Every structure is written in structure tokens, then in C-alpha cells.
N, C-alpha and C positions, 0 to 999 in steps of 0.2 A: 854571512853575518851572523856574529855571536845574538844569542839569545838576553832579551834585558833581566837584570835581576830582578827579582820578584820576593818580597816582602812580605808574608803572611801574617795580617791582626788580627787577633782573634778577643773578644771581650770579654771579662766577667764583671763580678759585683762591685769591684772599687777600680777598677781600671783595665788596660789594654797588654797583651803578650804579644811579641815583634818574635817572628821565626823565619827562619830559612827550609826551604826542601830538601832533602838531602841530594837531589841532583844539583840543585845550584852549589852546595857547600861543597860537593866533589868538584864543579867546575871551576870554582874559586879556589878549590886547594893547589889545583894543578896550575893555576897560571898566578896565583900567589902563596908559595907553599910556606913563606915563614911568617905568615897571618895567621894571627890568633883571634881566631872564630869563636864567637858565643854560641851555644846552645840555643838561648833564647835569651830577652830581656823583656822584662814586668814592668811595667809603669803605673803606678795608682796614686789614684785623687782623696780627698780629705771628702770630696761630695760626689756625688754619680754624675758621670758628664759623659756627653756624646764622644767621638772621634773628632767632631768638628772643631773641640776646644784646644786639641793640639796643634801649639805653634808649629810655623815652617821650620824653624830652624831645630826645633827636637829631633823631626825626622833626618836631618843631617848627622844629628849627633846619634840618634841610633843606631842610624847607617854604619859609621866608623864603626861604632863598639861593636856591633852585631857582625860584619866582614871583618875586622882587625886591620882595615888598610885606612891609611888618609882620605876623607874628604875629596880634594881633587881628582887622586886616582881613582877613586869610585865615578866622578864624574866624566874622565875619560875614555873610562868603560860602557858609557851611557848611562849612568845613574842607576837609581833606582828606584821601581814600583810600589807601592803599597797597596795591598790589597786586602779587603775584607774575605777573611776565612771562608764563612757562611755563602756569602751572596757570590764573592770574587767579584766584585764589584771593585774599582778604583779608587782608591783613597785620596792619594797624592803622589805625585810623579816627583821626584826630584830633578830633571832636566829643565823644569820650571824656574827653578830657584835662580 
């Protein structure tokens, strides 16, 4: 069974940064050779906020932009799990959408 895709979420003073690990990028590149994956995506807010403020639909859009493949294809391969970079705690799982 293929390992689920993990996106690592880091925080900074004005928002969040979403990244894939090199091993995950390599696996996705082999499976989706035409995908244009971004190295990272950062979103910022006008006011300091916690990750809980990020709306469900934002995760789907981030996954599509980061992985470079349509959301329905992402869901076919098990969806994406978003984890805190420091604690490794699960923040959000797209399989629940």
C-alpha cells in the first residue's frame, strides 16, 4: 500500500507555509510526471491567527497548487494529511471532505 501524502505546515509571524518532503515529491513525480509541483506555498493573514482559522476548502486548494494535480486525483490516491512541522501533530486530513 502506498503511503499517504503528507504536507508539512510551518508557522511564522504572519501566516503558514506548506511544503512536501523530497521523498514525497519524488513519489508524486514518478506517478504524475506532467504535474507542476510548487516547492512551497505560503499564506499570510492581516492579523496573527492560529491554524484552526484556516477554512476546510483552503486545504483542498493548497493541495492542488502544491501537488500540481486536480483535487479529484488527489482524493483517488488517498488524499492529503497536513501535519505541524514541529510537533508532527495531524492538523487536517482531506479524506474527511
